[in-house]
N, C-alpha and C positions, 0 to 999 in steps of 0.2 A: 643199458638201453641204447640202441643204435638209432637215434632220432636224427632227422635231416630236414627239419621243417623249413630251413632257409633256402632249400634248393628245389627246383622243379624236376620231376621225373621226365626225361626226354623220351620220345617214342622209340621203341626198339624195333618195330616191324614196318614202319613207313618205308615204302619203296619195294617191299617184298610181299607182305600179306595184304596190303592195300596201298593205293597211290600216295606218294609223298607230295605231289603237287596239289595244293588246296583246291584248285578249280576242278581237276580231274576227280579228286576224292568227293567233293561236293556233288558233282554230276553223277558219280557212281552210287552214292547214297540215295540221291533223289530218284535214280532209276529203280532201285530196289523198293523204295517206298511207293513209287507209282505202280510198279508191278504188283506189289502186295495189295494196294488199294483196288486194282483191277481184279484181283482174286477175291475181293470181298472184305479185306481187312479194314476195320474201322472201330473207333471206340464206341462202346455201348454203356459202360459203367467205368468207374475209376478203380483200377486194380490196386491192391496193396503190395503185390509182389509179382515178379515175372521170373520165368526160367528162359534163358536166352543162350543160343549156341555161340561158339567163339572161334570158329575156323576162319581161314582167309575169306575175304569178302566174296570171291567168286564161288566159293563152296557153300557158305552158310548165310550170306548176306540177306537173301530173300526171306529165309525163315526168321532171322533176327528182326527184319522189318515188320513182319507180322506181330512179333511180340511188342515192339515199341509203339506200333500204331494202335494197340489196344488201350493206350493211356489217354484218358479224356482231357485231363488238365495237367499242366506242367507241375511236376513235384517241387516241393520246397528243398528237398535234399534227395540224393540218390545213394543208397547203400549198395556198393558193389562187392560181391563175394564170389570167389571161385577157387578151384584147386591149384595148389602149387605143383606144377609139372616137373620142375627142374631141381628144386632144393627141398629137402626134407627137414622138418623141425617139429617140435612138440607144440600142439595147440593151433592158435590162430594168430597171424601176423598182420598188423596194420601197416599201410603204406604211409610212412611219416615224411611225406614231402609237402612242400607248400602248394604245389599244383601237379596235375597230370597233364602232360602236353600231347597234342596231336596236331597234324597240319592245319586243322580248322580252328585251333585256339587252345587255350589253357583252362582246365577246369580246377577251381580252387578246392583244396581239401579242408574239411571242417576240423581245423586243428584243435580247437578247444574240446570238442567232443572226444577226439581220439586221445588227447592228453589225459582226460579223465579216465578213459578205459585203461590206459597204461598204468595210471596210478592205482586203479582198483584191481589190477592184475588180471583183467579179463582178456587182454591181448598182449602180445609182445611186438617188438619191432625188429624184423629180420629183413633188412633191405636187400640183402643178397638174393633173396627169393623173388623180389619184385623187379630186379633190374631187367631181366630178359623175359619175364612172364607175359604171356599173350592173352590170358583169359579175361582180364579186366580191360586191357588196352583196346580190344576189338569192339567194345561197347561204346567207347568214347565218341567216335564220329557220329553215331546215331543220336547220342544224348545232346551233343552240341548242335547238330542240325535241327533237332526238334524243339529243344528247350533252352538253348543258349548256354551260358556259363553258370549252370546250377552247381551248388556245392556238392561234393561227393565225399563218401567215406569208403576207402578201398581196403579190402581184407582178402588175404589168402589163407586157405585152410589146408593143413597138412595132417599130422597125426593127432586128430581130434575126434571127439565123440559127438554125435548129433545133438546131445543134450547141451554141449558147450556152445554150439551154434545157436540153439534155441534161446539159451540164457543171454547170450550176447545181443541177439536181436530184440529180446524182450526189454533189456536194459536200455537199448539204443533208440528203438523206433518211437517216433512221435507223430502226431497228426500231420499229414501232408508229405510224409516220407514215402519213397518207393524203394522196395528191395528188388535188386536184380541179381539173381543167382546165375552164374555163368557155367554152362556145362554142355558138352557134347554127349552123345549116346554111345552106342556100340562102336567098336573100332576094328576094322580090318576083316570083317566077315564078308562073304559074298553078298551081292545085292539082295537076293531073296531071303537069305538067312538073317541079314541085318533087319529087314522089315519085320520079320516075325519077332525077333528079339526086342526091337525097339517099340513095337506096338504093345508088347507085353509090359515093357518098362513104363511106357506112358500110362497104361492102365493101372499099374502098380502105384504110380505117383498120384493119379487122379482119385484112386480108391483110398489113398491115405495109408498105404501099407509100407511105411517108412523103413521098418525093420527087415524088409525083404530086398532092399536095394543093396547092390554091391559094386565093386570097382569095374566089373565087366559089363555092367548095365549103363553106367554113366560116370565119366571121370570126375564130375562134381557131386557124386552121390552123397557124401557126408553133409555138404551144405544143403542139398535138396532134402535129405532126411530131417535135418534140423528145421528147415522151413515147413515141412509137413507137420511136425510137432507144434510149431508156432501156430499154424493154421487151425489145428484142433482146438487150441486154447482161445483163439481169436475169432472162431466161427467163420473161417474163410473156406471157400470151395475152389478147387482147381478146374480150369477148363483148358482143353487142348485147342490151340490156335492153328498150328501148322506142323506138318512133318514132311521131311524129305531127307535124302542122303546124298553123298557126294556123287553117286552114280546117276542122280537126277540132274546134277548141276554142272560140275566141272571135272569129273573124273571117270575112270572106267568102272566096271561093275564087278571086278574080281576081288577087290579089297576096298571096301567103302567105310565111311564114317557117317553115323546117323546124327540128325539134327532135329530137335523138337523145340517148339515154343509153347509155353503155357502161361496162363494168367490166374492169379488168386484174387478173388473178389469176395466181399461180405455176402453171406448167404442171403440176406434180405434184399440184396440188389439184383439177384438173379430173377 
């Protein structure tokens, strides 16, 4: 077991995917939050889970803001889960650091909870997968800006089945937790083709058809599928909050990446 609970995970993308200067980063996050509010983003009920994109702030920051602004009350803990883009391994890996750092501060890892998962064999610790991974890091500035230094539980999914994700979340989640699944949608299609593919994917997710999702639909499809299965068991319903792609934000329209924001809330709260 490669545990490293006595060390912080330093930011890997500060200065490239988002500003390294705390004042600039805070201003940029607040800009996206304000833009999202102007577009109608606001909390109406407390979600149990979110699906959040993870590209550079200029590309997906506004869509991410829509997701985080759907939360009515600050969570007790935030469960972060996304795909391992750079390192392959079997199953699900926990980030066994003491904290995850970003220019706005350090978020503490719920060490006791992760140690129990490691002992129970539900997760592994593959820190080489976490060193340069962006999918969890891109959520940290929003979390700190909105809720302060709330405890987090960071996980990367590689060669795993949706049922493994569902089982982990069932074992882990307790009242007051917020699940944040990190995923972008289609990659490198033309603008119009991406919109067609992505709206189909978003319909597939909101309809609960987890077994129809694949790697060409969303890079975090396994974690999303696991969340859908959890939603079936916990009587949660998915709502689409926002969609756009890089052709709408910071890139050309020949090869775009799609971004969606969704929230899962109890059926009786709708």
